[in-house]
C-alpha positions as CSV (number, residue, x, y, z in Angstrom):
1,M,15.7,-70.0,69.6
2,Q,12.6,-69.1,71.3
3,T,14.6,-67.9,74.5
4,T,17.1,-66.3,72.7
5,H,13.4,-64.0,71.7
6,T,12.1,-64.1,74.6
7,K,15.3,-63.3,76.6
8,A,15.6,-60.3,73.9
9,Q,12.2,-58.9,74.0
10,F,12.6,-59.8,77.9
11,N,15.8,-56.8,78.2
12,R,14.2,-54.3,75.4
13,W,11.0,-54.1,77.5
14,S,13.2,-53.6,81.6
15,Q,15.0,-50.4,79.5
16,A,11.8,-49.3,78.7
17,L,10.7,-50.1,81.5
18,Q,13.8,-48.4,83.7
19,E,12.6,-44.9,84.0
20,Y,9.5,-46.0,85.0
21,E,9.6,-46.5,89.7
22,F,6.4,-49.6,90.0
23,D,6.6,-52.5,92.2
24,I,5.8,-55.9,90.6
25,V,3.1,-58.3,92.2
26,Y,3.0,-61.9,92.6
27,K,-0.6,-62.5,91.7
28,A,-1.1,-66.4,91.6
29,G,-3.8,-68.6,90.5
30,P,-6.3,-68.2,88.0
31,T,-6.3,-64.5,88.6
32,N,-3.3,-64.2,87.3
33,K,-3.5,-63.4,83.1
34,A,-0.3,-63.9,82.6
35,D,2.0,-63.0,79.4
36,S,4.6,-64.6,78.0
37,L,7.3,-63.1,79.5
38,S,5.7,-63.6,83.3
39,R,5.8,-67.6,82.5
40,L,9.6,-67.4,82.1
41,L,11.2,-69.0,84.4
42,P,13.1,-66.9,86.9
43,L,16.8,-65.8,85.4
44,E,18.9,-65.9,88.3
45,N,21.5,-63.6,89.1
46,V,20.1,-61.2,86.6
47,K,22.2,-57.8,86.6
48,I,19.3,-55.5,84.2
49,N,20.2,-52.2,86.4
50,L,23.9,-52.5,85.6
51,L,24.3,-51.6,82.1
52,S,21.9,-48.2,82.3
53,S,23.6,-47.1,85.9
54,K,26.9,-47.6,83.6
55,L,25.2,-45.7,81.0
56,M,24.1,-42.9,83.5
57,K,27.4,-42.2,84.9
58,L,28.7,-42.2,81.6
59,H,26.4,-38.6,81.2
60,D,27.6,-36.9,84.3
61,W,31.6,-37.4,81.8
62,N,32.4,-34.9,80.2
63,I,34.7,-34.5,77.1
64,E,37.9,-33.6,78.7
65,R,37.2,-36.6,81.7
66,I,36.9,-38.8,78.6
67,R,40.0,-38.3,76.8
68,E,41.7,-38.3,80.8
69,A,40.0,-41.7,80.7
70,Q,41.0,-42.3,77.3
71,Q,44.4,-41.9,77.4
72,S,45.4,-43.8,80.8
73,D,43.8,-47.1,79.3
74,P,47.1,-48.2,77.6
75,K,45.6,-50.5,74.9
76,L,44.4,-47.4,73.7
77,A,47.1,-44.6,75.0
78,E,48.5,-46.5,72.1
79,I,46.2,-46.1,69.0
80,I,46.3,-42.8,70.0
81,K,50.5,-42.3,70.1
82,V,50.2,-43.8,67.1
83,L,47.0,-42.1,64.9
84,D,48.9,-38.6,65.9
85,K,51.3,-39.7,64.3
86,G,48.6,-38.5,60.4
87,P,48.1,-40.4,58.8
88,I,48.4,-44.3,58.7
89,P,50.2,-45.8,55.2
90,F,48.2,-49.0,53.9
91,K,48.3,-50.8,51.2
92,S,46.1,-50.7,48.7
93,R,45.4,-54.6,47.1
94,F,44.8,-52.7,44.3
95,E,48.5,-50.7,44.2
96,K,50.1,-53.4,41.0
97,W,47.7,-51.9,38.8
98,D,47.9,-48.2,40.1
99,T,50.6,-47.2,37.5
100,F,47.5,-48.6,34.3
101,Y,45.7,-45.6,34.4
């Protein structure tokens, strides 16, 4: 449970620091005043900037490009087609009591 909390904390810090350019320097021995994040074992294959780079690419998109991308997706195109027809009829679970009032 502690590890999950620490990973979440690591993710929040990495997201907050992404806008800055800095170098991480290793300090060994008694000169190292490590905090809890620094004491973590290195995670393998961590792609910290993956989400951020995908989000940055999204900022370049305009509404028309997003609409085209949604319509080219087979699953989303089907949903859009149904929604364009009008309101979706649904049965209320209280329908049998609707006639009482």
